[in-house]
C-alpha positions in Angstrom: -15.3 -22.0 -3.6 -11.8 -21.7 -5.9 -13.1 -17.8 -6.7 -13.6 -17.1 -2.9 -9.9 -18.2 -1.7 -8.6 -16.5 -4.7 -10.3 -13.4 -3.6 -8.9 -13.7 -0.2 -5.6 -14.6 -1.0 -5.4 -11.0 -3.7 -6.5 -9.5 -0.4 -3.7 -10.8 1.6 -1.5 -10.1 -1.4 -2.9 -6.0 -1.5 -2.4 -6.0 2.2 1.0 -7.5 2.3 1.4 -4.4 0.0 0.4 -1.8 1.3 2.8 -2.6 4.5 5.6 -3.0 2.4 5.0 0.4 0.6 4.3 1.7 4.5 7.4 0.6 5.8 9.8 -0.9 3.5 11.8 1.7 3.5 13.0 0.9 7.0 13.4 -2.8 5.7 16.0 -1.3 3.6 17.6 -0.1 6.3 18.8 -3.1 6.9 18.5 -4.9 3.5 19.4 -1.9 1.6 18.9 -3.8 -1.9 15.6 -4.2 -0.8 15.4 -0.5 -2.1 15.4 -1.3 -5.8 12.0 -2.7 -5.5 10.4 -0.9 -2.7 10.9 2.5 -4.3 9.2 1.7 -6.9 6.4 0.3 -4.7 6.3 3.0 -2.5 5.8 5.7 -5.5 3.1 3.3 -7.1 1.0 3.8 -3.7 2.2 7.7 -2.7 1.0 7.8 -6.7 -2.2 6.5 -6.4 -3.3 8.0 -3.3 -2.6 11.4 -4.5 -4.2 10.9 -7.5 -7.3 9.7 -5.9 -6.7 6.1 -7.9 -8.1 2.8 -7.5 -5.4 0.3 -7.1 -5.9 -2.6 -10.5 -6.2 -5.6 -7.5 -9.4 -3.9 -6.2 -11.5 -4.4 -9.1 -9.8 -7.9 -9.6 -11.0 -8.7 -6.3 -13.9 -7.1 -6.6 -14.6 -9.9 -10.4 -13.5 -12.7 -8.4 -16.3 -12.1 -6.0 -18.7 -11.7 -8.2 -18.3 -14.8 -10.2 -17.6 -16.7 -6.7 -21.3 -15.3 -6.0 -20.5 -12.3 -3.0 -21.1 -9.4 -4.2 -18.1 -6.8 -4.8 -17.8 -3.3 -3.4 -17.3 0.2 -4.4 -14.4 2.0 -3.3 -10.6 0.5 -3.1 -9.1 -1.4 -1.1 -7.9 1.1 2.0 -11.6 2.5 1.8 -13.1 -1.2 2.4 -10.3 -3.0 4.5 -7.9 -0.3 6.2 -10.0 2.9 6.8 -13.0 0.9 8.7 -10.6 0.2 11.3 -8.6 3.3 11.7 -11.5 6.2 10.7 -15.7 5.5 11.2 -16.1 8.3 8.2 -16.0 7.4 5.0 -12.7 8.2 2.5 -12.4 11.6 1.5 -10.3 13.4 -0.6 -8.4 15.4 2.4 -7.8 11.8 4.1 -6.2 9.8 0.7 -4.7 13.0 0.3 -2.8 13.1 3.8 -2.3 9.1 3.2 -0.4 9.5 0.0 1.7 12.6 2.2 2.4 10.1 4.7 3.8 7.2 3.1 6.2 9.9 1.3 7.3 11.3 4.4 7.9 7.9 6.1 9.5 6.7 3.2 12.0 10.0 2.9 12.6 9.3 6.7 13.2 6.0 6.2 16.2 6.5 3.1 17.7 9.3 4.9 18.7 7.3 7.6 19.5 4.7 5.1 21.9 7.5 3.5 23.7 8.5 6.6 24.1 5.2 7.9 25.7 4.3 4.4 27.7 7.6 4.9 29.0 6.7 8.0 29.9 3.2 7.1 32.1 4.9 4.3 33.9 7.6 6.2 
């Protein structure tokens, strides 16, 4: 029971991290110091997707589930939890690259907005 709860908590943490990667740049517009945590997180998230990798939290979650007597799953967190909601098909390399580029694009837009706001205040 404890390992199942730990695995579920890890899923919640992982989802929070994914959301932070996607929208953290826009949060940094209001709280610029947040960028110090967000930029590395966004680079990590985009890098994992673009490289076709799996976040280290996924194998840890699977291990906790197996220890709890459940079965783990193959693939990554996004493929297992997010893509079934967004896409009916399995994760393909093209979708993974698209997700990575979307993360980069959203965050470039957010930080461009942040820089523009900071310049407007200075001028």
